[in-house]
MARLUMNU-363363 format. One record per atom (N, C-alpha, C): residue in one letter; atom name; x, y, z. Coordinates in nm, 2 decimals, always signed. Example, Ala and Ser with C-alpha at 12.3 -4.5 7.8 and 13.67 -1.06 7.14 Angstrom:
% residues 2
<atom residu="A" atome="N" px="+1.32" py="-0.57" pz="+0.78"/>
<atom residu="A" atome="CA" px="+1.23" py="-0.45" pz="+0.78"/>
<atom residu="A" atome="C" px="+1.32" py="-0.33" pz="+0.78"/>
<atom residu="S" atome="N" px="+1.28" py="-0.22" pz="+0.71"/>
<atom residu="S" atome="CA" px="+1.37" py="-0.11" pz="+0.71"/>
<atom residu="S" atome="C" px="+1.29" py="+0.00" pz="+0.79"/>
//
This chain:
% residues 114
<atom residu="Q" atome="N" px="-0.65" py="-14.62" pz="-2.81"/>
<atom residu="Q" atome="CA" px="-0.73" py="-14.74" pz="-2.84"/>
<atom residu="Q" atome="C" px="-0.85" py="-14.75" pz="-2.76"/>
<atom residu="A" atome="N" px="-0.98" py="-14.76" pz="-2.80"/>
<atom residu="A" atome="CA" px="-1.08" py="-14.80" pz="-2.71"/>
<atom residu="A" atome="C" px="-1.08" py="-14.94" pz="-2.64"/>
<atom residu="E" atome="N" px="-1.14" py="-14.92" pz="-2.52"/>
<atom residu="E" atome="CA" px="-1.18" py="-15.05" pz="-2.50"/>
<atom residu="E" atome="C" px="-1.27" py="-15.12" pz="-2.53"/>
<atom residu="F" atome="N" px="-1.37" py="-15.04" pz="-2.58"/>
<atom residu="F" atome="CA" px="-1.49" py="-15.11" pz="-2.65"/>
<atom residu="F" atome="C" px="-1.52" py="-15.04" pz="-2.75"/>
<atom residu="V" atome="N" px="-1.57" py="-15.14" pz="-2.85"/>
<atom residu="V" atome="CA" px="-1.59" py="-15.09" pz="-2.98"/>
<atom residu="V" atome="C" px="-1.73" py="-15.13" pz="-3.04"/>
<atom residu="E" atome="N" px="-1.81" py="-15.02" pz="-3.07"/>
<atom residu="E" atome="CA" px="-1.97" py="-15.05" pz="-3.09"/>
<atom residu="E" atome="C" px="-1.96" py="-15.04" pz="-3.24"/>
<atom residu="S" atome="N" px="-2.07" py="-15.14" pz="-3.31"/>
<atom residu="S" atome="CA" px="-2.08" py="-15.12" pz="-3.42"/>
<atom residu="S" atome="C" px="-2.23" py="-15.17" pz="-3.44"/>
<atom residu="G" atome="N" px="-2.29" py="-15.15" pz="-3.58"/>
<atom residu="G" atome="CA" px="-2.42" py="-15.19" pz="-3.62"/>
<atom residu="G" atome="C" px="-2.52" py="-15.12" pz="-3.61"/>
<atom residu="G" atome="N" px="-2.50" py="-14.97" pz="-3.57"/>
<atom residu="G" atome="CA" px="-2.57" py="-14.87" pz="-3.59"/>
<atom residu="G" atome="C" px="-2.61" py="-14.84" pz="-3.75"/>
<atom residu="G" atome="N" px="-2.72" py="-14.75" pz="-3.76"/>
<atom residu="G" atome="CA" px="-2.76" py="-14.70" pz="-3.93"/>
<atom residu="G" atome="C" px="-2.89" py="-14.62" pz="-3.92"/>
<atom residu="L" atome="N" px="-2.93" py="-14.60" pz="-4.01"/>
<atom residu="L" atome="CA" px="-3.05" py="-14.54" pz="-4.04"/>
<atom residu="L" atome="C" px="-3.16" py="-14.66" pz="-4.08"/>
<atom residu="V" atome="N" px="-3.27" py="-14.64" pz="-4.02"/>
<atom residu="V" atome="CA" px="-3.38" py="-14.74" pz="-4.01"/>
<atom residu="V" atome="C" px="-3.50" py="-14.67" pz="-4.01"/>
<atom residu="Q" atome="N" px="-3.61" py="-14.74" pz="-4.09"/>
<atom residu="Q" atome="CA" px="-3.73" py="-14.66" pz="-4.06"/>
<atom residu="Q" atome="C" px="-3.81" py="-14.73" pz="-3.94"/>
<atom residu="P" atome="N" px="-3.91" py="-14.62" pz="-3.91"/>
<atom residu="P" atome="CA" px="-3.96" py="-14.67" pz="-3.76"/>
<atom residu="P" atome="C" px="-4.06" py="-14.81" pz="-3.78"/>
<atom residu="G" atome="N" px="-4.03" py="-14.89" pz="-3.67"/>
<atom residu="G" atome="CA" px="-4.07" py="-15.03" pz="-3.71"/>
<atom residu="G" atome="C" px="-3.96" py="-15.12" pz="-3.73"/>
<atom residu="G" atome="N" px="-3.86" py="-15.07" pz="-3.80"/>
<atom residu="G" atome="CA" px="-3.75" py="-15.15" pz="-3.83"/>
<atom residu="G" atome="C" px="-3.64" py="-15.22" pz="-3.71"/>
<atom residu="S" atome="N" px="-3.55" py="-15.29" pz="-3.76"/>
<atom residu="S" atome="CA" px="-3.49" py="-15.36" pz="-3.64"/>
<atom residu="S" atome="C" px="-3.33" py="-15.32" pz="-3.67"/>
<atom residu="L" atome="N" px="-3.26" py="-15.34" pz="-3.56"/>
<atom residu="L" atome="CA" px="-3.11" py="-15.35" pz="-3.59"/>
<atom residu="L" atome="C" px="-3.07" py="-15.43" pz="-3.48"/>
<atom residu="R" atome="N" px="-2.93" py="-15.48" pz="-3.50"/>
<atom residu="R" atome="CA" px="-2.87" py="-15.55" pz="-3.40"/>
<atom residu="R" atome="C" px="-2.72" py="-15.48" pz="-3.41"/>
<atom residu="L" atome="N" px="-2.71" py="-15.46" pz="-3.27"/>
<atom residu="L" atome="CA" px="-2.58" py="-15.35" pz="-3.24"/>
<atom residu="L" atome="C" px="-2.49" py="-15.47" pz="-3.17"/>
<atom residu="S" atome="N" px="-2.36" py="-15.45" pz="-3.20"/>
<atom residu="S" atome="CA" px="-2.26" py="-15.52" pz="-3.16"/>
<atom residu="S" atome="C" px="-2.11" py="-15.46" pz="-3.06"/>
<atom residu="C" atome="N" px="-2.10" py="-15.49" pz="-2.97"/>
<atom residu="C" atome="CA" px="-1.97" py="-15.42" pz="-2.90"/>
<atom residu="C" atome="C" px="-1.88" py="-15.53" pz="-2.88"/>
<atom residu="A" atome="N" px="-1.72" py="-15.50" pz="-2.90"/>
<atom residu="A" atome="CA" px="-1.64" py="-15.59" pz="-2.91"/>
<atom residu="A" atome="C" px="-1.56" py="-15.55" pz="-2.78"/>
<atom residu="A" atome="N" px="-1.52" py="-15.65" pz="-2.69"/>
<atom residu="A" atome="CA" px="-1.46" py="-15.58" pz="-2.60"/>
<atom residu="A" atome="C" px="-1.30" py="-15.64" pz="-2.58"/>
<atom residu="A" atome="N" px="-1.18" py="-15.54" pz="-2.55"/>
<atom residu="A" atome="CA" px="-1.09" py="-15.59" pz="-2.51"/>
<atom residu="A" atome="C" px="-1.07" py="-15.64" pz="-2.39"/>
<atom residu="G" atome="N" px="-0.93" py="-15.68" pz="-2.37"/>
<atom residu="G" atome="CA" px="-0.89" py="-15.71" pz="-2.27"/>
<atom residu="G" atome="C" px="-0.93" py="-15.89" pz="-2.22"/>
<atom residu="N" atome="N" px="-0.88" py="-15.94" pz="-2.11"/>
<atom residu="N" atome="CA" px="-0.88" py="-16.07" pz="-2.05"/>
<atom residu="N" atome="C" px="-0.98" py="-16.10" pz="-1.98"/>
<atom residu="I" atome="N" px="-1.05" py="-16.02" pz="-1.90"/>
<atom residu="I" atome="CA" px="-1.16" py="-16.02" pz="-1.78"/>
<atom residu="I" atome="C" px="-1.30" py="-16.00" pz="-1.81"/>
<atom residu="F" atome="N" px="-1.32" py="-16.01" pz="-1.94"/>
<atom residu="F" atome="CA" px="-1.46" py="-15.96" pz="-2.00"/>
<atom residu="F" atome="C" px="-1.59" py="-16.06" pz="-1.91"/>
<atom residu="K" atome="N" px="-1.56" py="-16.18" pz="-1.90"/>
<atom residu="K" atome="CA" px="-1.63" py="-16.25" pz="-1.82"/>
<atom residu="K" atome="C" px="-1.67" py="-16.23" pz="-1.67"/>
<atom residu="F" atome="N" px="-1.58" py="-16.11" pz="-1.60"/>
<atom residu="F" atome="CA" px="-1.62" py="-16.07" pz="-1.49"/>
<atom residu="F" atome="C" px="-1.68" py="-15.91" pz="-1.50"/>
<atom residu="Y" atome="N" px="-1.74" py="-15.90" pz="-1.61"/>
<atom residu="Y" atome="CA" px="-1.80" py="-15.75" pz="-1.63"/>
<atom residu="Y" atome="C" px="-1.97" py="-15.78" pz="-1.61"/>
<atom residu="D" atome="N" px="-2.04" py="-15.70" pz="-1.55"/>
<atom residu="D" atome="CA" px="-2.17" py="-15.67" pz="-1.58"/>
<atom residu="D" atome="C" px="-2.18" py="-15.58" pz="-1.69"/>
<atom residu="M" atome="N" px="-2.23" py="-15.60" pz="-1.81"/>
<atom residu="M" atome="CA" px="-2.24" py="-15.51" pz="-1.92"/>
<atom residu="M" atome="C" px="-2.36" py="-15.45" pz="-1.93"/>
<atom residu="D" atome="N" px="-2.31" py="-15.30" pz="-2.01"/>
<atom residu="D" atome="CA" px="-2.45" py="-15.20" pz="-2.00"/>
<atom residu="D" atome="C" px="-2.44" py="-15.12" pz="-2.16"/>
<atom residu="W" atome="N" px="-2.55" py="-15.12" pz="-2.22"/>
<atom residu="W" atome="CA" px="-2.58" py="-15.04" pz="-2.31"/>
<atom residu="W" atome="C" px="-2.62" py="-14.92" pz="-2.28"/>
<atom residu="Y" atome="N" px="-2.58" py="-14.81" pz="-2.33"/>
<atom residu="Y" atome="CA" px="-2.62" py="-14.67" pz="-2.29"/>
<atom residu="Y" atome="C" px="-2.68" py="-14.62" pz="-2.43"/>
<atom residu="R" atome="N" px="-2.74" py="-14.49" pz="-2.42"/>
<atom residu="R" atome="CA" px="-2.77" py="-14.42" pz="-2.54"/>
<atom residu="R" atome="C" px="-2.79" py="-14.27" pz="-2.49"/>
<atom residu="Q" atome="N" px="-2.73" py="-14.17" pz="-2.59"/>
<atom residu="Q" atome="CA" px="-2.74" py="-14.05" pz="-2.55"/>
<atom residu="Q" atome="C" px="-2.81" py="-13.98" pz="-2.69"/>
<atom residu="A" atome="N" px="-2.91" py="-13.95" pz="-2.66"/>
<atom residu="A" atome="CA" px="-2.98" py="-13.87" pz="-2.77"/>
<atom residu="A" atome="C" px="-2.95" py="-13.68" pz="-2.76"/>
<atom residu="P" atome="N" px="-2.97" py="-13.64" pz="-2.87"/>
<atom residu="P" atome="CA" px="-2.92" py="-13.49" pz="-2.88"/>
<atom residu="P" atome="C" px="-2.99" py="-13.41" pz="-2.77"/>
<atom residu="G" atome="N" px="-2.92" py="-13.33" pz="-2.71"/>
<atom residu="G" atome="CA" px="-2.97" py="-13.26" pz="-2.61"/>
<atom residu="G" atome="C" px="-3.02" py="-13.32" pz="-2.46"/>
<atom residu="K" atome="N" px="-2.98" py="-13.45" pz="-2.44"/>
<atom residu="K" atome="CA" px="-3.01" py="-13.54" pz="-2.34"/>
<atom residu="K" atome="C" px="-2.91" py="-13.57" pz="-2.30"/>
<atom residu="Q" atome="N" px="-2.92" py="-13.64" pz="-2.19"/>
<atom residu="Q" atome="CA" px="-2.80" py="-13.70" pz="-2.09"/>
<atom residu="Q" atome="C" px="-2.81" py="-13.83" pz="-2.14"/>
<atom residu="R" atome="N" px="-2.70" py="-13.91" pz="-2.10"/>
<atom residu="R" atome="CA" px="-2.68" py="-14.02" pz="-2.15"/>
<atom residu="R" atome="C" px="-2.78" py="-14.12" pz="-2.03"/>
<atom residu="E" atome="N" px="-2.81" py="-14.22" pz="-2.10"/>
<atom residu="E" atome="CA" px="-2.92" py="-14.32" pz="-2.02"/>
<atom residu="E" atome="C" px="-2.89" py="-14.47" pz="-2.02"/>
<atom residu="L" atome="N" px="-2.89" py="-14.53" pz="-1.92"/>
<atom residu="L" atome="CA" px="-2.87" py="-14.68" pz="-1.96"/>
<atom residu="L" atome="C" px="-3.02" py="-14.73" pz="-1.98"/>
<atom residu="V" atome="N" px="-2.98" py="-14.80" pz="-2.11"/>
<atom residu="V" atome="CA" px="-3.09" py="-14.89" pz="-2.19"/>
<atom residu="V" atome="C" px="-3.10" py="-15.04" pz="-2.14"/>
<atom residu="A" atome="N" px="-2.99" py="-15.11" pz="-2.09"/>
<atom residu="A" atome="CA" px="-3.00" py="-15.23" pz="-2.10"/>
<atom residu="A" atome="C" px="-2.88" py="-15.27" pz="-2.01"/>
<atom residu="R" atome="N" px="-2.90" py="-15.39" pz="-1.94"/>
<atom residu="R" atome="CA" px="-2.76" py="-15.47" pz="-1.86"/>
<atom residu="R" atome="C" px="-2.79" py="-15.59" pz="-1.87"/>
<atom residu="I" atome="N" px="-2.66" py="-15.67" pz="-1.88"/>
<atom residu="I" atome="CA" px="-2.68" py="-15.84" pz="-1.87"/>
<atom residu="I" atome="C" px="-2.55" py="-15.84" pz="-1.76"/>
<atom residu="T" atome="N" px="-2.58" py="-15.94" pz="-1.67"/>
<atom residu="T" atome="CA" px="-2.47" py="-15.93" pz="-1.57"/>
<atom residu="T" atome="C" px="-2.38" py="-16.04" pz="-1.61"/>
<atom residu="V" atome="N" px="-2.29" py="-16.10" pz="-1.51"/>
<atom residu="V" atome="CA" px="-2.20" py="-16.18" pz="-1.54"/>
<atom residu="V" atome="C" px="-2.31" py="-16.32" pz="-1.53"/>
<atom residu="D" atome="N" px="-2.38" py="-16.33" pz="-1.46"/>
<atom residu="D" atome="CA" px="-2.45" py="-16.45" pz="-1.50"/>
<atom residu="D" atome="C" px="-2.61" py="-16.46" pz="-1.53"/>
<atom residu="G" atome="N" px="-2.62" py="-16.36" pz="-1.62"/>
<atom residu="G" atome="CA" px="-2.72" py="-16.36" pz="-1.74"/>
<atom residu="G" atome="C" px="-2.86" py="-16.27" pz="-1.67"/>
<atom residu="S" atome="N" px="-2.86" py="-16.21" pz="-1.58"/>
<atom residu="S" atome="CA" px="-2.95" py="-16.15" pz="-1.54"/>
<atom residu="S" atome="C" px="-2.97" py="-16.02" pz="-1.61"/>
<atom residu="T" atome="N" px="-3.08" py="-15.97" pz="-1.67"/>
<atom residu="T" atome="CA" px="-3.09" py="-15.84" pz="-1.75"/>
<atom residu="T" atome="C" px="-3.17" py="-15.74" pz="-1.68"/>
<atom residu="I" atome="N" px="-3.20" py="-15.63" pz="-1.73"/>
<atom residu="I" atome="CA" px="-3.26" py="-15.51" pz="-1.69"/>
<atom residu="I" atome="C" px="-3.28" py="-15.42" pz="-1.82"/>
<atom residu="Y" atome="N" px="-3.41" py="-15.36" pz="-1.81"/>
<atom residu="Y" atome="CA" px="-3.42" py="-15.27" pz="-1.93"/>
<atom residu="Y" atome="C" px="-3.48" py="-15.14" pz="-1.88"/>
<atom residu="E" atome="N" px="-3.45" py="-15.04" pz="-1.96"/>
<atom residu="E" atome="CA" px="-3.52" py="-14.91" pz="-1.95"/>
<atom residu="E" atome="C" px="-3.66" py="-14.93" pz="-1.99"/>
<atom residu="D" atome="N" px="-3.75" py="-14.85" pz="-1.93"/>
<atom residu="D" atome="CA" px="-3.88" py="-14.91" pz="-1.93"/>
<atom residu="D" atome="C" px="-3.95" py="-14.91" pz="-2.08"/>
<atom residu="S" atome="N" px="-3.89" py="-14.77" pz="-2.13"/>
<atom residu="S" atome="CA" px="-3.93" py="-14.77" pz="-2.28"/>
<atom residu="S" atome="C" px="-3.92" py="-14.89" pz="-2.40"/>
<atom residu="V" atome="N" px="-3.79" py="-14.94" pz="-2.36"/>
<atom residu="V" atome="CA" px="-3.75" py="-15.03" pz="-2.46"/>
<atom residu="V" atome="C" px="-3.79" py="-15.19" pz="-2.40"/>
<atom residu="K" atome="N" px="-3.83" py="-15.23" pz="-2.29"/>
<atom residu="K" atome="CA" px="-3.92" py="-15.34" pz="-2.25"/>
<atom residu="K" atome="C" px="-3.96" py="-15.40" pz="-2.36"/>
<atom residu="G" atome="N" px="-3.95" py="-15.53" pz="-2.37"/>
<atom residu="G" atome="CA" px="-4.03" py="-15.59" pz="-2.48"/>
<atom residu="G" atome="C" px="-3.98" py="-15.57" pz="-2.67"/>
<atom residu="R" atome="N" px="-3.91" py="-15.47" pz="-2.64"/>
<atom residu="R" atome="CA" px="-3.83" py="-15.44" pz="-2.80"/>
<atom residu="R" atome="C" px="-3.69" py="-15.47" pz="-2.81"/>
<atom residu="F" atome="N" px="-3.64" py="-15.44" pz="-2.70"/>
<atom residu="F" atome="CA" px="-3.49" py="-15.47" pz="-2.70"/>
<atom residu="F" atome="C" px="-3.44" py="-15.59" pz="-2.62"/>
<atom residu="T" atome="N" px="-3.34" py="-15.65" pz="-2.65"/>
<atom residu="T" atome="CA" px="-3.28" py="-15.78" pz="-2.60"/>
<atom residu="T" atome="C" px="-3.14" py="-15.76" pz="-2.57"/>
<atom residu="I" atome="N" px="-3.06" py="-15.77" pz="-2.49"/>
<atom residu="I" atome="CA" px="-2.95" py="-15.76" pz="-2.47"/>
<atom residu="I" atome="C" px="-2.90" py="-15.90" pz="-2.44"/>
<atom residu="S" atome="N" px="-2.75" py="-15.94" pz="-2.48"/>
<atom residu="S" atome="CA" px="-2.71" py="-16.06" pz="-2.50"/>
<atom residu="S" atome="C" px="-2.56" py="-16.05" pz="-2.46"/>
<atom residu="R" atome="N" px="-2.48" py="-16.16" pz="-2.44"/>
<atom residu="R" atome="CA" px="-2.35" py="-16.17" pz="-2.46"/>
<atom residu="R" atome="C" px="-2.31" py="-16.29" pz="-2.49"/>
<atom residu="D" atome="N" px="-2.18" py="-16.31" pz="-2.52"/>
<atom residu="D" atome="CA" px="-2.11" py="-16.42" pz="-2.56"/>
<atom residu="D" atome="C" px="-1.96" py="-16.40" pz="-2.51"/>
<atom residu="N" atome="N" px="-1.94" py="-16.49" pz="-2.38"/>
<atom residu="N" atome="CA" px="-1.80" py="-16.43" pz="-2.32"/>
<atom residu="N" atome="C" px="-1.67" py="-16.49" pz="-2.38"/>
<atom residu="A" atome="N" px="-1.70" py="-16.61" pz="-2.47"/>
<atom residu="A" atome="CA" px="-1.59" py="-16.68" pz="-2.55"/>
<atom residu="A" atome="C" px="-1.55" py="-16.59" pz="-2.65"/>
<atom residu="K" atome="N" px="-1.65" py="-16.48" pz="-2.71"/>
<atom residu="K" atome="CA" px="-1.61" py="-16.38" pz="-2.80"/>
<atom residu="K" atome="C" px="-1.60" py="-16.25" pz="-2.76"/>
<atom residu="K" atome="N" px="-1.61" py="-16.22" pz="-2.64"/>
<atom residu="K" atome="CA" px="-1.61" py="-16.10" pz="-2.56"/>
<atom residu="K" atome="C" px="-1.67" py="-16.00" pz="-2.62"/>
<atom residu="M" atome="N" px="-1.80" py="-16.05" pz="-2.64"/>
<atom residu="M" atome="CA" px="-1.92" py="-15.96" pz="-2.74"/>
<atom residu="M" atome="C" px="-2.01" py="-15.94" pz="-2.63"/>
<atom residu="V" atome="N" px="-2.07" py="-15.84" pz="-2.68"/>
<atom residu="V" atome="CA" px="-2.23" py="-15.81" pz="-2.63"/>
<atom residu="V" atome="C" px="-2.31" py="-15.73" pz="-2.71"/>
<atom residu="Y" atome="N" px="-2.44" py="-15.77" pz="-2.72"/>
<atom residu="Y" atome="CA" px="-2.54" py="-15.75" pz="-2.83"/>
<atom residu="Y" atome="C" px="-2.64" py="-15.64" pz="-2.79"/>
<atom residu="L" atome="N" px="-2.72" py="-15.57" pz="-2.84"/>
<atom residu="L" atome="CA" px="-2.83" py="-15.53" pz="-2.85"/>
<atom residu="L" atome="C" px="-2.93" py="-15.56" pz="-2.95"/>
<atom residu="R" atome="N" px="-3.02" py="-15.64" pz="-2.95"/>
<atom residu="R" atome="CA" px="-3.14" py="-15.64" pz="-3.05"/>
<atom residu="R" atome="C" px="-3.25" py="-15.55" pz="-3.02"/>
<atom residu="M" atome="N" px="-3.25" py="-15.46" pz="-3.12"/>
<atom residu="M" atome="CA" px="-3.38" py="-15.36" pz="-3.11"/>
<atom residu="M" atome="C" px="-3.48" py="-15.41" pz="-3.23"/>
<atom residu="N" atome="N" px="-3.58" py="-15.43" pz="-3.17"/>
<atom residu="N" atome="CA" px="-3.70" py="-15.43" pz="-3.26"/>
<atom residu="N" atome="C" px="-3.77" py="-15.34" pz="-3.25"/>
<atom residu="N" atome="N" px="-3.88" py="-15.32" pz="-3.34"/>
<atom residu="N" atome="CA" px="-3.97" py="-15.21" pz="-3.36"/>
<atom residu="N" atome="C" px="-3.95" py="-15.08" pz="-3.32"/>
<atom residu="L" atome="N" px="-3.83" py="-15.02" pz="-3.39"/>
<atom residu="L" atome="CA" px="-3.75" py="-14.89" pz="-3.34"/>
<atom residu="L" atome="C" px="-3.84" py="-14.78" pz="-3.37"/>
<atom residu="K" atome="N" px="-3.87" py="-14.68" pz="-3.27"/>
<atom residu="K" atome="CA" px="-3.91" py="-14.58" pz="-3.27"/>
<atom residu="K" atome="C" px="-3.84" py="-14.45" pz="-3.30"/>
<atom residu="P" atome="N" px="-3.88" py="-14.35" pz="-3.35"/>
<atom residu="P" atome="CA" px="-3.82" py="-14.21" pz="-3.39"/>
<atom residu="P" atome="C" px="-3.74" py="-14.17" pz="-3.22"/>
<atom residu="E" atome="N" px="-3.81" py="-14.19" pz="-3.12"/>
<atom residu="E" atome="CA" px="-3.71" py="-14.15" pz="-3.00"/>
<atom residu="E" atome="C" px="-3.62" py="-14.27" pz="-2.95"/>
<atom residu="D" atome="N" px="-3.60" py="-14.35" pz="-3.02"/>
<atom residu="D" atome="CA" px="-3.46" py="-14.43" pz="-3.00"/>
<atom residu="D" atome="C" px="-3.33" py="-14.37" pz="-3.05"/>
<atom residu="T" atome="N" px="-3.39" py="-14.28" pz="-3.13"/>
<atom residu="T" atome="CA" px="-3.24" py="-14.24" pz="-3.21"/>
<atom residu="T" atome="C" px="-3.15" py="-14.16" pz="-3.11"/>
<atom residu="A" atome="N" px="-3.03" py="-14.20" pz="-3.14"/>
<atom residu="A" atome="CA" px="-2.92" py="-14.18" pz="-3.03"/>
<atom residu="A" atome="C" px="-2.81" py="-14.24" pz="-3.08"/>
<atom residu="V" atome="N" px="-2.70" py="-14.19" pz="-2.98"/>
<atom residu="V" atome="CA" px="-2.57" py="-14.25" pz="-3.03"/>
<atom residu="V" atome="C" px="-2.57" py="-14.35" pz="-2.90"/>
<atom residu="Y" atome="N" px="-2.51" py="-14.47" pz="-2.94"/>
<atom residu="Y" atome="CA" px="-2.52" py="-14.62" pz="-2.84"/>
<atom residu="Y" atome="C" px="-2.39" py="-14.64" pz="-2.81"/>
<atom residu="Y" atome="N" px="-2.37" py="-14.69" pz="-2.69"/>
<atom residu="Y" atome="CA" px="-2.24" py="-14.72" pz="-2.63"/>
<atom residu="Y" atome="C" px="-2.27" py="-14.83" pz="-2.55"/>
<atom residu="C" atome="N" px="-2.15" py="-14.92" pz="-2.55"/>
<atom residu="C" atome="CA" px="-2.17" py="-15.03" pz="-2.47"/>
<atom residu="C" atome="C" px="-2.05" py="-14.99" pz="-2.34"/>
<atom residu="N" atome="N" px="-2.03" py="-15.06" pz="-2.20"/>
<atom residu="N" atome="CA" px="-1.93" py="-15.02" pz="-2.11"/>
<atom residu="N" atome="C" px="-1.99" py="-15.11" pz="-2.01"/>
<atom residu="E" atome="N" px="-1.88" py="-15.13" pz="-1.91"/>
<atom residu="E" atome="CA" px="-1.89" py="-15.20" pz="-1.79"/>
<atom residu="E" atome="C" px="-1.98" py="-15.15" pz="-1.74"/>
<atom residu="R" atome="N" px="-2.04" py="-15.23" pz="-1.63"/>
<atom residu="R" atome="CA" px="-2.15" py="-15.17" pz="-1.54"/>
<atom residu="R" atome="C" px="-2.13" py="-15.04" pz="-1.47"/>
<atom residu="S" atome="N" px="-2.22" py="-14.95" pz="-1.50"/>
<atom residu="S" atome="CA" px="-2.20" py="-14.81" pz="-1.44"/>
<atom residu="S" atome="C" px="-2.10" py="-14.71" pz="-1.51"/>
<atom residu="G" atome="N" px="-2.08" py="-14.79" pz="-1.64"/>
<atom residu="G" atome="CA" px="-1.99" py="-14.69" pz="-1.71"/>
<atom residu="G" atome="C" px="-1.84" py="-14.69" pz="-1.66"/>
<atom residu="S" atome="N" px="-1.81" py="-14.79" pz="-1.62"/>
<atom residu="S" atome="CA" px="-1.66" py="-14.79" pz="-1.53"/>
<atom residu="S" atome="C" px="-1.53" py="-14.83" pz="-1.61"/>
<atom residu="G" atome="N" px="-1.58" py="-14.87" pz="-1.74"/>
<atom residu="G" atome="CA" px="-1.48" py="-14.86" pz="-1.86"/>
<atom residu="G" atome="C" px="-1.43" py="-14.76" pz="-1.92"/>
<atom residu="Y" atome="N" px="-1.35" py="-14.76" pz="-2.03"/>
<atom residu="Y" atome="CA" px="-1.34" py="-14.67" pz="-2.13"/>
<atom residu="Y" atome="C" px="-1.46" py="-14.65" pz="-2.23"/>
<atom residu="W" atome="N" px="-1.50" py="-14.52" pz="-2.26"/>
<atom residu="W" atome="CA" px="-1.60" py="-14.49" pz="-2.34"/>
<atom residu="W" atome="C" px="-1.54" py="-14.50" pz="-2.51"/>
<atom residu="G" atome="N" px="-1.63" py="-14.61" pz="-2.57"/>
<atom residu="G" atome="CA" px="-1.57" py="-14.58" pz="-2.70"/>
<atom residu="G" atome="C" px="-1.63" py="-14.50" pz="-2.77"/>
<atom residu="Q" atome="N" px="-1.66" py="-14.47" pz="-2.91"/>
<atom residu="Q" atome="CA" px="-1.71" py="-14.38" pz="-2.99"/>
<atom residu="Q" atome="C" px="-1.88" py="-14.39" pz="-3.00"/>
<atom residu="G" atome="N" px="-1.89" py="-14.51" pz="-3.00"/>
<atom residu="G" atome="CA" px="-2.05" py="-14.52" pz="-3.00"/>
<atom residu="G" atome="C" px="-2.07" py="-14.57" pz="-3.15"/>
<atom residu="T" atome="N" px="-2.23" py="-14.59" pz="-3.15"/>
<atom residu="T" atome="CA" px="-2.28" py="-14.61" pz="-3.29"/>
<atom residu="T" atome="C" px="-2.40" py="-14.52" pz="-3.30"/>
<atom residu="Q" atome="N" px="-2.42" py="-14.49" pz="-3.41"/>
<atom residu="Q" atome="CA" px="-2.53" py="-14.38" pz="-3.43"/>
<atom residu="Q" atome="C" px="-2.65" py="-14.46" pz="-3.49"/>
<atom residu="V" atome="N" px="-2.77" py="-14.47" pz="-3.42"/>
<atom residu="V" atome="CA" px="-2.90" py="-14.51" pz="-3.43"/>
<atom residu="V" atome="C" px="-3.00" py="-14.40" pz="-3.48"/>
<atom residu="T" atome="N" px="-3.03" py="-14.39" pz="-3.61"/>
<atom residu="T" atome="CA" px="-3.13" py="-14.31" pz="-3.65"/>
<atom residu="T" atome="C" px="-3.25" py="-14.36" pz="-3.70"/>
<atom residu="V" atome="N" px="-3.36" py="-14.35" pz="-3.64"/>
<atom residu="V" atome="CA" px="-3.48" py="-14.39" pz="-3.68"/>
<atom residu="V" atome="C" px="-3.58" py="-14.29" pz="-3.74"/>
<atom residu="S" atome="N" px="-3.60" py="-14.29" pz="-3.88"/>
<atom residu="S" atome="CA" px="-3.66" py="-14.18" pz="-3.92"/>
<atom residu="S" atome="C" px="-3.72" py="-14.24" pz="-4.06"/>
<atom residu="S" atome="N" px="-3.82" py="-14.18" pz="-4.11"/>
<atom residu="S" atome="CA" px="-3.88" py="-14.21" pz="-4.26"/>
<atom residu="S" atome="C" px="-3.85" py="-14.13" pz="-4.35"/>
//
């Protein structure tokens, strides 16, 4: 059983939007900095965005201004709103604790194509 379960991916045209959701198990979610990662075909997994326990955020340069990470500690959820999607955003997206220290889920596929 995965510690994190990602959802919300799909096929979208360039310029479209998606909101990814990540449901976390356990009772200490509020103590985790949370990350979104992605892995495109033939590439290594990369950090896309991070939100700390106190709400600070960082973004990979290519997604700045387009993606927004947020969290709801009461619901043990983390979200990634993705706007103005580009073909190069195509990847499997994963959530995890900071630096990938938790269990990896199956991810959710985002495909940006016309």
